ZAFI-589267 format. One record per residue: x, y, z of N, C-alpha, C in turn. Coordinates in steps of 0.2 Angstrom, whole numbers, padded with zeros to 4 digits, always signed. Last residue first. Example, Ala and Ser with C-alpha at 12.3 -4.5 7.8 and 13.67 -1.06 7.14 Angstrom:
% residues 2
+0064-0011+0035+0068-0005+0036+0064+0000+0039/+0066-0028+0039+0062-0022+0039+0066-0016+0039/
END
This chain:
% residues 248
+0020+0194-0001+0023+0201+0002+0024+0206-0005/+0007+0183-0001+0013+0186-0005+0014+0193-0003/+0003+0177+0015+0001+0181+0009+0007+0183+0005/-0004+0164+0025+0002+0169+0023+0001+0171+0016/-0010+0153+0029-0011+0159+0032-0005+0163+0032/-0015+0144+0012-0011+0145+0019-0012+0152+0022/-0027+0133+0006-0025+0141+0007-0021+0142+0014/-0024+0118-0002-0026+0122+0004-0024+0129+0005/-0031+0106-0013-0027+0112-0011-0029+0116-0005/-0033+0088-0007-0036+0095-0010-0031+0101-0008/-0020+0077-0013-0024+0080-0008-0028+0087-0010/-0017+0062-0022-0017+0070-0022-0022+0072-0016/-0006+0050-0025-0011+0052-0022-0011+0059-0021/+0000+0042-0040+0000+0047-0035-0006+0049-0032/+0011+0030-0047+0004+0031-0046+0003+0036-0039/+0024+0032-0058+0021+0031-0051+0014+0032-0052/+0036+0028-0072+0031+0031-0068+0029+0030-0061/+0049+0025-0077+0043+0023-0080+0036+0025-0077/+0059+0040-0078+0055+0035-0074+0049+0033-0078/+0074+0047-0082+0069+0044-0085+0065+0041-0079/+0085+0062-0082+0082+0056-0078+0076+0054-0082/+0099+0073-0084+0092+0070-0087+0091+0063-0083/+0105+0090-0083+0105+0082-0080+0098+0079-0083/+0109+0098-0100+0106+0096-0094+0106+0089-0090/+0121+0108-0106+0119+0101-0106+0114+0100-0100/+0116+0123-0112+0119+0119-0108+0117+0112-0107/+0106+0129-0121+0113+0127-0123+0117+0123-0118/+0096+0134-0113+0094+0128-0116+0101+0125-0120/+0097+0146-0106+0100+0140-0103+0100+0134-0108/+0092+0161-0104+0095+0156-0109+0100+0151-0106/+0077+0169-0100+0082+0164-0097+0085+0160-0103/+0065+0176-0102+0072+0179-0104+0078+0175-0101/+0054+0171-0102+0056+0173-0094+0063+0176-0096/+0050+0165-0112+0046+0170-0110+0049+0173-0103/+0060+0156-0116+0060+0162-0118+0056+0167-0116/+0059+0143-0110+0063+0147-0106+0063+0155-0109/+0054+0136-0120+0050+0137-0114+0053+0142-0109/+0059+0131-0132+0056+0138-0132+0054+0140-0124/+0067+0121-0141+0065+0122-0134+0064+0130-0132/+0071+0106-0151+0068+0113-0151+0065+0115-0144/+0076+0095-0147+0079+0099-0153+0076+0106-0154/+0083+0086-0136+0078+0091-0136+0080+0095-0142/+0087+0071-0133+0088+0075-0138+0082+0080-0139/+0093+0061-0120+0088+0065-0123+0090+0070-0128/+0096+0046-0111+0098+0050-0116+0092+0054-0119/+0096+0042-0094+0093+0043-0101+0096+0047-0105/+0095+0032-0079+0098+0037-0083+0095+0036-0090/+0079+0030-0069+0084+0027-0074+0088+0033-0077/+0070+0028-0055+0073+0031-0059+0078+0027-0064/+0055+0027-0046+0060+0022-0050+0064+0026-0056/+0052+0038-0033+0053+0038-0041+0057+0032-0042/+0043+0031-0020+0049+0034-0022+0050+0033-0029/+0025+0031-0021+0032+0028-0019+0038+0032-0022/+0018+0047-0016+0018+0041-0020+0025+0038-0018/+0007+0062-0014+0012+0056-0011+0012+0050-0016/+0005+0079-0010+0005+0073-0015+0009+0068-0011/-0003+0094-0007+0002+0089-0006+0000+0083-0010/-0003+0112-0011-0006+0105-0013-0001+0100-0012/-0006+0128-0005-0001+0122-0005-0005+0115-0007/-0006+0145-0008-0009+0139-0008-0003+0133-0008/-0008+0163-0004-0003+0157-0006-0006+0151-0004/-0016+0177-0010-0016+0171-0006-0011+0165-0008/-0016+0188-0019-0009+0186-0015-0011+0182-0010/-0026+0188-0027-0027+0192-0022-0021+0191-0017/-0023+0180-0038-0022+0186-0040-0024+0191-0033/-0015+0166-0030-0019+0169-0033-0019+0176-0034/-0001+0153-0029-0004+0160-0028-0010+0162-0031/+0007+0139-0024+0005+0143-0030+0001+0149-0026/+0018+0125-0023+0015+0130-0020+0013+0134-0025/+0017+0106-0021+0019+0112-0025+0015+0118-0021/+0025+0092-0013+0020+0097-0014+0021+0102-0018/+0036+0082-0014+0029+0080-0012+0024+0086-0011/+0049+0077-0022+0045+0083-0020+0038+0081-0019/+0062+0070-0029+0058+0068-0023+0055+0075-0019/+0069+0076-0039+0065+0072-0041+0059+0071-0035/+0081+0084-0035+0078+0086-0041+0071+0082-0042/+0086+0078-0023+0083+0085-0023+0080+0086-0029/+0090+0066-0029+0085+0065-0023+0081+0073-0023/+0101+0069-0036+0096+0066-0039+0089+0066-0035/+0109+0075-0027+0106+0080-0031+0101+0076-0035/+0107+0068-0011+0110+0069-0017+0106+0073-0021/+0100+0067+0001+0105+0071+0001+0110+0072-0005/+0095+0050-0002+0095+0056+0002+0101+0060+0002/+0096+0042-0017+0099+0042-0010+0097+0050-0008/+0085+0036-0029+0089+0042-0027+0091+0042-0019/+0086+0020-0036+0082+0025-0031+0088+0030-0029/+0086+0013-0053+0089+0015-0046+0085+0020-0042/+0085+0002-0066+0081+0006-0062+0086+0007-0056/+0099+0003-0079+0094-0001-0074+0091+0004-0069/+0098+0014-0093+0101+0010-0087+0097+0006-0083/+0092+0022-0102+0098+0018-0104+0102+0015-0099/+0077+0028-0110+0081+0026-0104+0087+0022-0106/+0076+0041-0121+0077+0034-0121+0080+0033-0114/+0068+0055-0130+0071+0052-0124+0071+0045-0124/+0065+0069-0140+0065+0062-0139+0069+0061-0133/+0057+0084-0145+0062+0081-0144+0061+0072-0142/+0051+0102-0142+0051+0095-0146+0057+0091-0145/+0042+0114-0140+0046+0110-0136+0046+0104-0139/+0037+0131-0143+0038+0125-0144+0043+0121-0140/+0026+0144-0143+0031+0142-0139+0031+0134-0141/+0021+0158-0152+0023+0151-0152+0028+0149-0149/+0011+0168-0142+0017+0168-0146+0021+0161-0147/-0004+0160-0141+0001+0165-0138+0006+0165-0143/-0013+0150-0145-0016+0156-0143-0011+0161-0140/-0005+0135-0139-0010+0139-0144-0011+0146-0141/+0012+0128-0141+0007+0132-0136+0001+0136-0141/+0016+0113-0146+0016+0119-0148+0010+0123-0145/+0027+0098-0144+0022+0104-0140+0022+0110-0144/+0032+0082-0146+0031+0089-0148+0026+0093-0146/+0041+0067-0143+0036+0072-0141+0036+0079-0145/+0045+0050-0142+0045+0056-0145+0039+0061-0143/+0054+0038-0132+0047+0042-0132+0049+0049-0137/+0061+0023-0136+0061+0029-0135+0054+0033-0136/+0061+0009-0139+0063+0010-0133+0063+0018-0131/+0049+0012-0152+0055+0006-0150+0055+0007-0143/+0042+0025-0149+0044+0022-0155+0050+0017-0153/+0027+0033-0142+0034+0028-0141+0035+0024-0147/+0023+0050-0143+0023+0043-0146+0029+0039-0143/+0013+0063-0142+0017+0059-0137+0017+0052-0140/+0010+0080-0146+0010+0073-0148+0015+0069-0144/+0000+0094-0141+0006+0089-0139+0004+0082-0142/-0004+0110-0142-0006+0104-0146+0001+0100-0144/-0010+0117-0127-0005+0116-0132-0007+0110-0136/-0015+0130-0115-0016+0125-0120-0011+0124-0125/-0007+0131-0099-0008+0134-0106-0010+0129-0111/-0007+0135-0082-0008+0131-0087-0009+0134-0094/+0000+0141-0069-0001+0144-0075-0002+0139-0081/-0012+0138-0055-0005+0138-0058-0006+0140-0065/-0023+0137-0046-0020+0143-0047-0012+0142-0050/-0032+0126-0045-0024+0125-0043-0020+0132-0042/-0043+0130-0051-0044+0127-0044-0036+0127-0041/-0040+0137-0063-0043+0140-0058-0044+0137-0050/-0034+0126-0069-0031+0132-0068-0033+0136-0063/-0045+0116-0069-0039+0115-0065-0034+0121-0064/-0053+0122-0079-0056+0121-0073-0049+0120-0068/-0043+0125-0090-0048+0129-0089-0051+0127-0081/-0033+0116-0093-0031+0122-0094-0037+0127-0092/-0039+0103-0090-0033+0106-0085-0032+0113-0086/-0050+0102-0099-0051+0102-0091-0045+0105-0088/-0043+0101-0111-0047+0106-0109-0048+0107-0102/-0026+0096-0114-0032+0094-0110-0036+0099-0108/-0012+0096-0115-0017+0095-0122-0023+0092-0118/-0002+0109-0108-0006+0103-0109-0011+0103-0114/+0011+0117-0100+0008+0116-0107+0005+0109-0107/+0014+0126-0087+0012+0119-0089+0008+0120-0095/+0026+0136-0079+0022+0135-0084+0020+0128-0085/+0033+0137-0066+0033+0143-0070+0028+0143-0076/+0028+0131-0050+0028+0129-0058+0028+0137-0061/+0037+0124-0038+0034+0131-0040+0034+0130-0048/+0038+0112-0025+0039+0114-0032+0035+0120-0033/+0046+0111-0009+0041+0109-0013+0043+0112-0021/+0050+0109+0008+0052+0109+0001+0046+0108-0003/+0047+0119+0022+0044+0114+0019+0046+0114+0011/+0051+0132+0028+0056+0125+0029+0054+0119+0025/+0042+0141+0024+0043+0139+0031+0046+0132+0032/+0045+0134+0009+0040+0139+0012+0040+0137+0020/+0056+0133-0005+0053+0131+0001+0049+0137+0005/+0057+0126-0022+0057+0132-0018+0056+0129-0010/+0062+0124-0039+0062+0121-0032+0062+0126-0027/+0054+0125-0054+0059+0126-0050+0057+0123-0043/+0047+0121-0071+0047+0122-0064+0053+0122-0060/+0037+0117-0083+0043+0121-0082+0042+0122-0075/+0029+0103-0090+0030+0108-0087+0037+0111-0085/+0019+0095-0102+0026+0098-0101+0025+0104-0097/+0009+0081-0104+0009+0087-0100+0017+0088-0102/-0005+0071-0113+0002+0073-0111+0002+0079-0108/-0017+0059-0107-0015+0066-0111-0008+0068-0108/-0030+0047-0107-0024+0048-0106-0022+0054-0110/-0047+0052-0102-0042+0049-0106-0036+0051-0105/-0054+0054-0086-0051+0057-0092-0047+0051-0096/-0058+0046-0076-0063+0051-0078-0060+0055-0085/-0055+0029-0075-0052+0035-0076-0058+0040-0078/-0063+0019-0064-0062+0021-0071-0059+0027-0070/-0067+0013-0051-0060+0012-0053-0058+0014-0061/-0080+0023-0045-0078+0017-0048-0071+0018-0051/-0075+0035-0031-0079+0034-0037-0076+0026-0040/-0069+0037-0020-0075+0035-0018-0079+0034-0025/-0058+0050-0027-0058+0045-0022-0067+0043-0022/-0055+0049-0045-0058+0053-0040-0058+0048-0034/-0042+0047-0055-0047+0042-0052-0049+0046-0045/-0036+0047-0071-0037+0051-0065-0043+0048-0061/-0021+0041-0080-0028+0040-0078-0029+0045-0072/-0009+0045-0087-0013+0039-0089-0020+0038-0086/-0001+0059-0092-0006+0057-0086-0011+0051-0089/+0016+0058-0097+0009+0056-0099+0005+0055-0092/+0029+0071-0097+0026+0065-0095+0019+0063-0098/+0042+0081-0094+0038+0079-0099+0035+0071-0097/+0049+0094-0087+0046+0088-0085+0041+0086-0090/+0062+0105-0084+0057+0104-0089+0055+0096-0089/+0068+0115-0071+0067+0108-0074+0061+0108-0078/+0081+0123-0064+0075+0124-0068+0074+0117-0071/+0088+0127-0048+0088+0122-0054+0081+0123-0057/+0101+0136-0040+0094+0135-0040+0094+0130-0047/+0117+0131-0032+0112+0133-0038+0105+0132-0037/+0123+0128-0020+0123+0135-0022+0119+0137-0028/+0121+0114-0019+0128+0116-0019+0128+0124-0023/+0104+0118-0021+0109+0112-0020+0116+0115-0023/+0090+0127-0015+0097+0127-0019+0099+0121-0018/+0074+0136-0017+0078+0130-0014+0085+0128-0018/+0069+0151-0015+0072+0147-0019+0075+0142-0016/+0053+0154-0004+0061+0155-0005+0063+0149-0011/+0039+0165-0003+0041+0158-0005+0049+0159-0007/+0035+0177+0002+0039+0174+0006+0042+0167+0003/+0040+0182-0015+0042+0182-0007+0034+0181-0003/+0037+0173-0029+0035+0178-0025+0037+0176-0017/+0048+0171-0042+0047+0168-0036+0045+0173-0031/+0053+0179-0052+0048+0175-0055+0045+0172-0048/+0066+0186-0048+0060+0189-0051+0053+0186-0052/+0074+0175-0045+0071+0178-0040+0065+0183-0042/+0082+0168-0055+0075+0167-0054+0071+0171-0049/+0094+0175-0054+0090+0176-0060+0084+0173-0060/+0098+0172-0041+0097+0179-0042+0093+0179-0048/+0103+0158-0042+0096+0160-0039+0093+0167-0040/+0109+0153-0058+0110+0156-0052+0103+0158-0049/+0105+0135-0062+0104+0142-0064+0106+0146-0057/+0106+0120-0070+0107+0124-0064+0107+0132-0066/+0091+0110-0077+0098+0115-0079+0099+0119-0073/+0085+0094-0081+0086+0099-0076+0093+0103-0078/+0072+0084-0085+0078+0087-0088+0079+0093-0083/+0064+0069-0084+0065+0075-0080+0073+0077-0084/+0050+0061-0091+0057+0063-0093+0058+0069-0087/+0041+0046-0089+0042+0053-0086+0049+0055-0088/+0030+0037-0090+0035+0039-0096+0038+0046-0094/+0016+0042-0081+0020+0038-0084+0025+0040-0089/+0005+0043-0066+0010+0047-0072+0015+0042-0075/-0011+0043-0062-0005+0039-0064-0001+0043-0069/-0020+0049-0047-0017+0049-0053-0011+0044-0055/-0032+0050-0036-0027+0046-0038-0025+0048-0045/-0039+0061-0023-0039+0060-0030-0032+0055-0031/-0040+0065-0010-0046+0066-0013-0045+0063-0021/-0034+0059+0006-0033+0061-0001-0040+0061-0004/-0039+0066+0023-0040+0060+0017-0038+0063+0010/-0028+0074+0034-0034+0073+0031-0034+0068+0024/-0015+0075+0037-0020+0072+0042-0026+0070+0039/-0001+0071+0026-0007+0076+0028-0012+0072+0033/+0014+0063+0030+0007+0064+0026+0003+0068+0029/+0028+0072+0036+0023+0067+0037+0018+0068+0031/+0044+0074+0026+0038+0076+0031+0032+0072+0030/+0051+0069+0016+0054+0073+0021+0050+0075+0026/+0049+0050+0013+0045+0057+0012+0049+0063+0017/+0053+0038+0013+0057+0042+0009+0054+0049+0009/+0044+0031+0021+0051+0033+0024+0055+0037+0020/+0031+0027+0018+0033+0035+0019+0040+0037+0022/+0021+0017+0014+0028+0018+0011+0029+0025+0012/+0007+0017+0016+0012+0014+0021+0019+0015+0020/+0001+0021+0005+0000+0026+0011+0005+0023+0017/+0003+0012-0005+0006+0017-0005+0007+0021+0001/+0004-0006+0000+0000+0000+0000+0005+0006+0001/
END
């Protein structure tokens, strides 16, 4: 049972019941180091940038949501599978480590309309193709209704499965169990998740087109990223909660 597997978590499970289960599969993690000062304009205080060896990290995460299962309903996904590409960094609030999303490109109407309002995160509608060819995953994303933002590439796992050890960079970049967001009224929110520790593999990735940094005037795509692949996890999701703290 996933709820009994908690030793890998940095803090206890929430006390309230989870409300939804999702399956995330064929996950590509690509990460670039960046000086924290370059990210500060995009991270609202009092949320703090989390660093490893003095660097903040920008991640482009490509994956497929294979199923969404609300608690208490029959075990049939309420949505067909769809891909997502998110741009994120790592933060802390009151000592709690988490994720802060800079953008989420998704090929799913429910996500970029209803979930955007519920979760207070920057979803964008995009046309995304996501195909397996042999051992590789090929993807292409073109954002709609905005200046064309594209992300195109492929990735292939190349190692046996391993689990990141605590206090390592692999662990810092992947083992995150909440995200923080905020609304236009400066309220800050936190959404908790839980899953087994990520089964990671080393991977090769060829990102031939990458515009996700463009809107933030960040020029990192020419640097070689750190790359991980995971076959996926089943995640439990709690309801988002408004925190007793505001954006400064």
